[in-house]
N, C-alpha and C positions, 0 to 999 in steps of 0.2 A: 731448833726453836720451833714451837708449834702455833698454829693460828689462834686466834682469839676463842679459845675453847671453853671458857667459863663465863657465862653471862648471867650474873645473878639477877634476882628480883630487882627492879628499879626501886630504890628507897622512896622515891617520891610517891609509888604507887601502893607501897606497902601499908600505908596509912588508911588505905581504903578497903572496903569489903572484897573488891574485885583484885585478887592478886594474879599477877602474870608470871608464870614459871619462866625459866631460863631458856633463852636461846633459839636460834633458828636451825631448822634441819633440812629445810628444801629451798631451792634457789629457783629463780625465774630466768627464762631464756634472754632477758634484756642484760642480766648480769652473767658474768662468767661463773665458772663453778666455784671459784675461790673469792668472788666478790662479797658473798654472804656466808661468813665462815660458819662451819659446822661447829656444833656446841654440845655439850653434855652438861646434865644436871648435877652440880656439886657445890659444896662450900656456901651453902645458903646463909647469909648473914645480913643483918641490918646495918652494918657498919662499913660494907665494902664500898669502894668508889663508885661514880655513877656509871651505869652501864646502858647498853643500847635498848630503849624501849621499843624501837622499831623491830628489831630481832626477837625481842621477847613477845610482842604482839603476834608475830608471824608463827613462832613456834606454839603459842597457844591457840591460835586458830587452826593450824593444820593439825595439832594432836586433839583438837576438839575438847580441850579442857575449858574453853570458854567460846561462846558463840559471838559473831560479829555484832549481832543485835544487843546482847548483853554488854559487850564493850562499849557499843556506841551509847546506850542508856547511862552507863557509868560516867563517861566523859560529858554527856549532855547535863547531866545531873550536876556534876561539879561545876560545869560552865555557869549554869543558872543560879547556882548557890554564890559564886564568887563574883559574877558580872556587875551585880548592883554596887558593889565596893569598889571595883577596879574600872569598869567601863573600857575594857580593851577593845571590844568589837563595835563597829559601826553597823554591822548587818550579820545576822544569823539567820539561816533559813529555818524553816518549820521543821520541828522534830520529825514530822512524817517523812519529809524528803530525806533526811539523813538516814532514818531507819529503814526507808525503802532501799537504800543503797546497801545498807548492812544486810538486809533480808537477801538480796539478790547475792551478795558475796556468800552468804552461808549456802545458798542454793547451789552455787558453783562449786563450793568445798565438798558438800555433800554429794555432789554428782562425780567428784573425782576431776574436776577440770583445774587446769594451771592456773595460778593467781599470781599477780604481779608482786614485785618486792615491797612495795608500799600498800598492799591489800590491808584495808581496815585500820590505816594510819590516819588520824585526824590531823589535817594540815590547815592552818590558818594563812591567810594571804593578805598582805597590806593592800590598802585600799587604793593604792596608785597603780596596782597591777591589774590588767583587764581581766573580767570574768564574764562569760556570756550569760550565765544564769543567775548573776548577782549584780546589784548596783556597784559601780565603781566612780566614786565620787572625788577621789585624791584628797579627801578631807576639806573640800571646798564647796561653798554655796553655790558656785557658778556652774558645777556639775551635778547639783543635787538631782537624784532620781535618775541619771544618766545610766543606761544598760548597754554596754558594748555589744556588738553583734559577733564577737569572736572571743577566744580565750587567749591571753598571752601564752607565748611558747613555754615558758617555764610552768604556767598552770597546766596546758595541755599534757605536757610530760608526766606531770605529777599524776593527773587523772588517768593517763594510759596505763600507769604502773600501778593502779589501784588505789591511789590516795583519796581520801574523802575530804573535800573542802568544806570545813565547818563553818566558815564565816569570813568577813572582811575586817580588818583591824584598823584601829584608829591611827592617826597620824598627823604631824603638823602639815598644814596646807601645802600640798604639791612638793612635800618633802623639805620644806624651807623651815628648819627650826631644829632645837636641840632638846626639847622637853616634851613635846606632844601637847603643850598647852596651845599651840597655834592652830589647832583643828578648829574649823568652823563649828562643830557640832558638839563636842564634849571635851573633857580633860581626862585623861588616863592616869590611875595611880599606880604607885610602885608597889607590887605584893609584899616587899619586905616592911613598907611603911606607907599606908595609904595616904599619908599626909604629905609624901614626897613624890617627885617626878620620876617616871621611869626611863627617862632619857628620850632622844628622838634623832631623826623624826620617826623612827620605826618602834616607838615606844609601845604601841599596842601588840605588835607581833612579839617583842620581848616579854612583856607582861603576860601575854597568854601562855607562853612556854613556861615561865617561871611558876605561874600559879597551875601549871597542869591543865589548863583549860583545853589544850590540844597537845599533841606529841612534838610536832615541829611546826615551823612556820617560815613564811617567805617574807623578807623586808627588802629595801633597796638602800644602797649605800653610795652617796654622791661625796660626802666628806667626813664620813664616819657614822652614818645613820644606822648601821648595823652594829658596829662595835661599841660605841658609846652606850646604847641602851642595854647591850648584852652585859656591859660592865656593871650598870646601874642595877640591872635585875638579877644578877648572878647567874646567867645562863652562858651558853657557849654561842658566839656569833663569828660566822665566817664570811668574809668578803673576798670573793675570788678574784683573780687576775682580770683586768679589762678584757673583754672579749670572750672569756671562758664560758659565760652563760648569755644567751640571747637576750637582748634588751626589746625585742618584738613585743608589744602590749604593756610596756612599762611607760606610764606618762613621763614625757621628758621634762627634766629639770635642766640639767648641763650635761649634754650628750656625750661630751668627751671624758666625763667623770663618772657618769652613773653605772652601777653595777646592781644586779639582782643578788642578794645574799640569803644565808640560811641561818636559822636559830635552832638550837636543840638543847635539851639538858645534859648531853654528854657529846663528846667529841666524835664518837662513832656515829650518832645519829646525824650530826651535822654533814659528816663525810658521806653517809648514805644518800641524803637528800640533794648534796651538790652532784653527786654521780648520777642522779636521776635527771637533773635538770640541765647539765653542762653538755656542751656540743655544738658544732656548727648549726646554723640555721640560714636557710636562704632568704628568709624575711628580714635578716639583719646584716647588713653588709659589714659591720664592724665585729661580727662574731667570728672567733678564730677557728680555723680549720685543723688545729693541732689535735691529735688524738687525745681522748679522755682517758687517763690511765686508770687502772683499779686502785682506787684511793684507799681501800681496806687490806689490800694485800699484804702490807707490813705490820699491821696491827697484831700484838701478841697479848695473850692473857696475862694478868697480873702474876699468876704462879709461874709462869714461864720467864719472866724477867730476871735477868742477872743482878748481881750487885751493883754494876756500872753499865746500866742498859743503853745510856747515851755517851758511852766512852769515846772521845775523839771528836765530839761535836763542838764547834766553835760558836760560841754565843756572844753577841756584841750588845752590851747594855748602852743605849744612847744616853750620852750624858746629859744633853740639854733637856731631857724629859724628867730629870730627877733633880732639878735645879729649883731656883726661886720661882714661886708662883704655883708650886705643887703642894698640897696638903701633906704634913709631915706623916700622917698616918698611912696615905698612899705611898709615899716614898718607902716607909718602913716595910709595908707589904711586898713591894716589888724588889727591895733588896733581900728579903727573905725568900723570894721566889728564885732570885738569882743564886743564893746559897743552895737551894734545892736542886738547881741545875747543876752545880759543882758536885753536890752529893750523888747525882746520877751520872757522873763521869765527865761532864762538859767542862771545857776551858771558858770561863766567862771573863770578859774584859770590857771596860768602858770604852765606847766609841764616840768621837766628837763629829758631829755633822753641823758645821758652822751655818750651813744655810737653811738649818731646820726652822728658825723663827721666821724666815722669809715666806714660808709656806702658806701661813694664815692670810696676810694681806693679798697675796697672789691668787689664792683660792677664791677668796670672796669677790675679787675683781672678775676672775674668769667666769666663775659659777653665775653671778649675776649677769654678766654680759650674754652668757648663752640662755639664761632663762628669760631674759627680755626679748629675744628671738623666738624661743620655744612656745612662750605664753601667748604670742600674738594670736594663735590660732583661736583662743578663747574670746570670741568677738560677739557672741550671741547670735551668730548666723551659721558658721560652720560647725562650732562647738559651743556649748553653754547655753545656760538659761537666758532667754531674751527679755529685756525690758523695752516696752514699746515706746517709740519715739517718732516724731514726725519727720525727722531728718536722720540721715545715715551716719553722720559723724555723732549725733546725740544718741542714737541707738548704740553704737560702739561704747561711747563714753559710760553711758548709763548702766549698760550690762556689765562691764568691768567694774565701775565704781560699787555696784551693789553685789557682784558676785566675788571680788577678791577680798581678801583680808589686808588689814594694814601692813603686815611682814611681807606679803607678796608683793604688794604695790611698792613698798620701799626698795625691794630688790630689783624690781623691773625698772625703777627710776634710777637706781645705781648703775646698772647695766647699761641702760640707754644713754646715760651720761658718759660712761666709759668708752662706749663705742662711737661717740658724736665726733664730727669733724672738729680738729683741733686738740682733742684729748686722746685720741686712738693710740698714737705712738706714747703718750705719757703714761697711759694706764694699761690698756689691753696688751699692746705689743711689749711692753716691758714685763707684764705678768707672765706671758708665754717665754720670755728670756728666762726669767726666774725659774720657771717651770723646768726648764731645760737643765739648769743648774742643779736643781733638786732631784732630777732624775739621775743625773750623772754622779751626783754625790751618793745616792743609794747603791748605785752599780758598783761603784768603788768599794763601799763599806761591805756590800754582799760578796765581793771577790775576796774579801779577807775574813769573812764571818759566813757560817752557814745560815743562821738566822739572826735577826736583830730583835730585841725585846724593849719594851716600853710600857708604862701605864697606858690604859686605853682613854683615860680621862684624868685631869688634874685634880679631881676630887670624887668622892662618893655622891650619891644622889642627894640632891638639895631639895628644901621645901617648895611644895607648889606655890608660885607667886614671887618667889625670891629673886628672881632674875627676869621675870616677864618684862618689867620696864626698864631694863639696862641691857638693851640689845649688845653693846660692846662687850659686857661681862659673858654674855651667853655665846658669842662668837669666840671669845678667847677659849671656851671650854673645848672647842675643837682642835686645839693647836696639836694634840697628840696623834690626831688621825688624818688630818687633810693631806699631809704629805704623801701618804700612802696612796691616795686617789690621783694625785698630781702625778705621781710616778707609774701609775697603772699596776701596781704590784698587789700580790695577795697577803692577806692578813688574818690571822685567827685570834680571837679573844676568847679567853677562858678564866673563870673565877679562880683567885689564888689566895684570898684572905679577905680580912674584915677590918672596918674602923668602926669605932664607937658611934651609935646613932640608931633610933628606932627601937622597937621592942626587942630585936634579936642581934643587932649589930647591921651593917651595911656592907654589902660585898664590894670588893675591889677586883677589877679585871686586868688580867696581864695580856698585853698584845705582843704576838710573834708576827714578824714581818719576814717573808720569804722572796726567793727570786721570782721573776715572771714564770708562770705557769708551773710552780713547785708546791701546789697545795698538798700534794701527796706527802711531801717531808713535813710541812706544817702538821698536818693531821699526825702523822706518825709520832713526832716530837710531843704534840700536845696530848695525845692519848697516853704516851708514858707519863708525862707529867701529871695527869689527871689521876692515872691510876696509882701513882706513888704518893699523892698528897693525901693523907690520910688524916690529919688532925682537924678538918673542916667538913661540915655538911652543909651544901648550899641548897637547902629546902626552906622556902620562906614560911613565915608563921601562918600566912593565910591558908596554905595547903592543909595543915593540921586544923585550923579554925573551921574550915568547910565540912568538916566531919563531925563536929560538936552537934 
């Protein structure tokens, strides 16, 4: 079995004048020699499955078939063309700053210097992840104009490996929402249908990757905020095990649930980005000291796959996720995905998790409780914009009243109530007990199955404004994802089909859940699934429209 040796031109880029040839031929010292697989040019086709844009960019730069400046100008042009429709970004630096980084990269390549594995890769960063050279607002008025004095660890590692941060993406305020309508600044649209939401809270990061405004992006996932927008936007979303990636520099929402995750247009790109940012960090006491494996070591090219490449893999389809309350089109797409797993040699069985429905209320009690504590720092003195008042209490109250949006205020009130004397045992303590039950039920299910699968959301993307005034309906949309955060497990979402809607259909995401710190297995299985699912192309209409 040979390594991922055929990396065709990414289909999403083949519509543009800048074509990236296949594959990487050189590795960086940060990765082992097998981390960035060697490749050869062959089987160029516009109908092949999605391939790694990161590796294609690396090969193109090192072979000098394209310069970093040309590549940067191509992405910047595409971003400027599509951004007026999508509003994915809250902040984009001047073109001159990005092009200066690209020119420096060209100089290093021409001088024969070693470059990092993310060199020339455009990376978007969710605006609740701190960046020293750009504003970091968390999507909130209370932090409007705030510039941190440091980079988040994940951002620092991306930059150290050569990544170019192209901008800060829109989000629901402090990550509290599922549509990105909760941003204090703007509403982001879905690239598949600009009248629909991209999901949330990392909707800007998902939309930016889907529309190819960047190569990959960073988001945060507290209860599904990477995975649900990945499903809505038809991209790959990876939520790592709690502790796999440092949270230093991530604005805290619910500290025991928060995780920085990755978006990419292919499983390989999500895996490369995770490899870049994962690992212990002395600035985060909750970051794991477990070794970071070579996530790409088991990837194989499509041509090297046998007739049953996943033979013997035990897949559990969570029964409660294909029951009442889930759109019929979504259920059909997930059942077809299960049949595809069987064609690949897997044994697929339905698995019942009776505690699954308990996750949603437990999550919202715990997340709201933690947020009521974490957001107390935004008082107009330590952090946040200050509203002048004659008395200290009035300064606190006015700064928060004018700085926080309605959803944030509601969750702070919910959390404060759940933690108050007389209600702690009834709400917070009981929610923690439910969390233990959920964690144990997942452990038992994963002892009997190698991975679990489910939809990433009970529906495809819905219309902007459709659920904004119905918070309970919006919260219910998180039912597929919150249990994974409560259990601290890794999960990978990748597009698996379509339902009717919009100009070209709406993508449906398949969620794959693995054992703790087993991201490598999820990526291996996801890559095989992606390479063999040939009847769909997950390139949104706006990518073609932007070239018109």
